[in-house]
C-alpha positions in Angstrom: 130.8 106.7 42.8 131.9 103.0 42.8 131.3 100.6 45.4 134.7 100.6 46.9 134.5 104.3 47.5 131.1 104.0 48.9 132.5 101.2 51.1 135.5 103.4 52.3 133.1 106.1 53.3 130.7 103.8 55.0 133.7 102.2 57.3 134.9 105.8 58.0 131.6 107.0 59.0 131.1 104.0 61.5 134.6 104.6 63.1 133.8 108.4 63.3 130.4 108.0 64.7 131.6 106.1 67.6 134.4 108.7 68.1 131.7 111.4 68.1 129.7 109.4 70.7 132.5 109.1 73.0 133.4 112.9 72.6 129.8 113.8 73.4 129.8 111.5 76.5 133.1 113.1 77.8 131.8 116.6 77.2 128.6 115.9 79.0 130.2 114.1 81.9 132.9 116.8 82.3 130.2 119.6 82.2 131.6 121.2 79.4 129.3 120.2 76.8 126.1 121.4 78.5 126.2 125.1 77.9 122.8 125.6 76.3 121.3 128.1 73.8 117.6 128.0 72.7 116.9 128.0 69.2 113.0 127.9 69.8 110.4 126.2 72.0 111.7 122.8 72.9 114.6 123.3 70.6 118.1 123.8 72.1 121.7 123.4 71.1 124.6 122.6 73.5 128.3 123.5 73.3 128.7 119.6 72.5 126.5 119.8 69.6 128.8 122.3 68.0 132.1 120.6 69.2 130.9 117.1 67.8 129.9 118.5 64.4 133.2 120.2 64.1 135.1 117.1 64.9 133.2 115.2 62.3 133.5 117.6 59.6 137.2 118.1 60.1 137.8 114.2 60.1 135.7 113.6 57.0 137.2 116.7 55.1 140.7 115.3 55.9 139.6 111.7 54.6 137.5 112.9 51.5 138.5 116.5 50.8 136.2 116.5 47.4 133.1 116.0 49.6 130.6 118.6 50.5 128.9 118.9 54.1 125.6 119.7 55.5 125.4 119.8 59.5 122.6 120.7 61.7 124.8 123.4 63.6 127.4 124.5 61.3 125.4 124.9 58.0 127.0 123.7 54.6 130.2 123.5 53.2 129.6 123.2 49.3 132.4 122.1 46.9 130.1 121.8 43.9 126.3 120.5 43.3 127.6 117.1 42.0 129.8 116.3 45.1 128.8 113.6 47.4 127.4 115.4 50.5 127.7 114.3 54.1 124.5 115.1 56.1 125.5 115.3 59.9 123.4 115.5 63.1 126.0 115.6 65.7 123.5 114.9 68.6 119.9 114.1 67.6 117.9 114.2 70.7 119.7 117.2 72.1 116.9 118.0 74.9 117.5 114.4 76.1 121.2 114.6 76.0 121.2 117.7 78.2 118.7 116.2 80.7 120.9 113.0 81.0 118.3 110.9 79.3 119.6 108.0 77.2 117.6 108.6 73.9 120.1 110.4 71.8 122.5 109.6 69.1 124.9 110.6 66.4 123.7 110.4 62.8 125.6 110.5 59.5 124.3 110.1 56.0 126.0 110.2 52.5 123.9 111.7 49.6 125.3 110.9 46.2 123.4 112.3 43.1 120.2 113.1 45.0 120.1 109.6 46.9 121.1 108.5 50.3 123.7 105.8 49.8 125.1 105.5 53.3 123.5 105.9 56.8 125.1 105.5 60.2 123.4 105.9 63.6 125.4 105.5 66.7 123.5 105.3 70.2 126.1 105.9 72.8 124.1 105.0 75.9 123.8 101.3 74.6 126.9 101.3 72.4 124.7 100.2 69.4 125.9 101.1 65.9 123.4 100.9 63.0 124.6 101.0 59.6 123.3 100.7 56.1 124.4 100.9 52.4 121.9 101.0 49.8 121.4 97.7 48.2 123.7 96.0 50.9 121.2 95.7 53.9 121.1 97.1 57.3 122.9 96.1 60.5 123.2 96.5 64.2 126.6 95.9 65.7 127.2 93.8 62.4 124.1 91.7 62.8 121.6 91.9 60.0 118.4 93.8 60.8 114.9 93.1 59.8 111.8 95.1 60.5 109.1 93.5 62.4 106.7 90.9 60.8 103.3 91.5 62.3 100.2 92.4 60.3 98.1 92.9 63.5 97.7 96.7 64.1 96.5 96.3 67.6 100.2 95.2 68.6 101.9 98.0 66.5 103.7 100.9 68.2 104.5 104.1 66.3 107.0 106.9 67.3 105.2 110.2 66.4 107.7 112.9 66.6 106.7 116.4 67.4 108.4 119.8 67.0 107.1 123.5 67.0 106.9 123.2 63.1 103.7 121.2 63.5 100.6 122.4 65.2 99.6 121.0 68.5 96.0 120.4 67.1 97.1 118.4 64.1 99.6 116.4 66.2 96.9 115.6 68.7 94.4 114.5 65.9 97.2 112.3 64.4 97.9 110.6 67.6 94.1 110.3 68.6 93.5 108.7 65.1 96.4 106.2 65.7 95.1 105.3 69.2 91.6 104.8 68.0 93.0 102.2 65.4 94.4 100.2 68.4 98.1 101.5 67.6 100.3 102.3 70.4 101.9 105.8 70.2 105.4 106.9 71.8 107.7 110.1 71.4 111.1 109.2 72.3 112.6 112.7 71.3 115.0 111.4 68.7 113.8 110.9 65.1 117.1 109.1 64.2 116.7 106.6 67.0 113.2 106.2 66.4 113.9 105.2 62.8 116.6 102.9 63.8 114.2 101.1 66.2 111.8 100.5 63.4 114.6 99.0 61.4 115.6 96.7 64.2 112.0 95.6 64.8 111.6 97.2 68.3 108.8 99.4 67.0 106.7 99.2 63.8 106.7 102.8 62.6 107.9 106.5 62.6 105.9 109.6 61.5 106.8 113.2 61.7 105.1 116.1 60.0 108.3 117.9 59.2 112.0 116.7 59.8 115.2 118.3 58.3 117.7 115.8 56.3 120.2 115.4 59.1 117.3 114.0 61.4 115.9 111.7 58.7 118.3 110.4 56.1 120.3 107.8 57.9 117.2 106.3 59.5 115.1 106.1 56.5 117.9 104.3 54.6 118.1 101.8 57.5 114.4 101.1 57.6 114.3 100.6 53.7 117.5 98.2 53.9 115.8 96.2 56.7 112.7 95.5 54.5 110.5 98.4 55.6 109.0 101.1 53.5 109.7 104.8 53.7 107.9 107.8 51.8 110.2 109.7 49.4 112.1 112.3 51.4 114.6 113.9 49.0 112.1 115.8 46.9 113.2 119.1 45.3 114.5 121.5 48.0 114.2 118.9 50.9 117.9 118.4 51.6 117.9 122.0 52.7 114.3 122.8 53.9 113.4 119.2 55.1 110.2 117.2 54.4 107.5 115.0 55.9 109.0 111.6 57.1 107.1 108.4 57.2 108.5 104.8 57.7 107.1 101.7 58.8 106.6 97.8 58.4 105.1 97.0 54.9 101.9 96.1 56.8 101.6 99.3 58.7 102.8 101.7 56.1 99.9 102.4 54.2 97.8 102.9 57.4 100.5 105.5 58.6 100.3 107.2 55.3 96.5 107.4 55.5 96.6 108.6 58.9 99.1 111.4 58.2 97.2 112.5 55.1 94.1 113.0 57.0 95.6 115.3 59.8 97.8 117.7 58.0 98.5 121.1 59.3 
């Protein structure tokens, strides 16, 4: 795929991410989007998740009919293994969304030949739009992003994500390890937003034992294009099955990798 084709897809993704955010807000404010089903412990899906994903897939298919799709709620639409694939999380941070908390977003990534080429994250609560293209840098609302430049671990903050796919014991051990190193720990409840906040320098790292591709790919690209480091995610099978996610400033990255390795499940 040439640069002009990637640029067209990136531009479309930015427009649609904002439209998706507005739809999610409208559905929540009208009460229609808050019908909740449980998928597992601390894992829910709302009517808005489904409606927003359907809107995104329909709009992208109309614009790029040869592309494939992988969404958190709707599964996959495969038009061939070699096709560019849109990876969609209509609402990342659904529990926050359902409770009226601001920490949720729309995340879109485009994978071409096994590599993430475009990543877009929209945070409706703040109106922020994060965007990245491989080799072209990362932006927030059009302004270039750069990860935080501070080698002092005692000023660092890491977002450590948790889900039922991680044991509570291993999660607690990891958090304890980081705290003992003087590193602050938070959990905002949205992996995509956590990664975006690494890219824009508001926190220093993000780690989670297991994420699905729709949670991770857009944010990982943002961090890399903002000068940070990210562990390879798209290993064999990870597009469908997910993988471990680690991303951080260059100074913190090896420390975070070491801590994650020491406290596996």
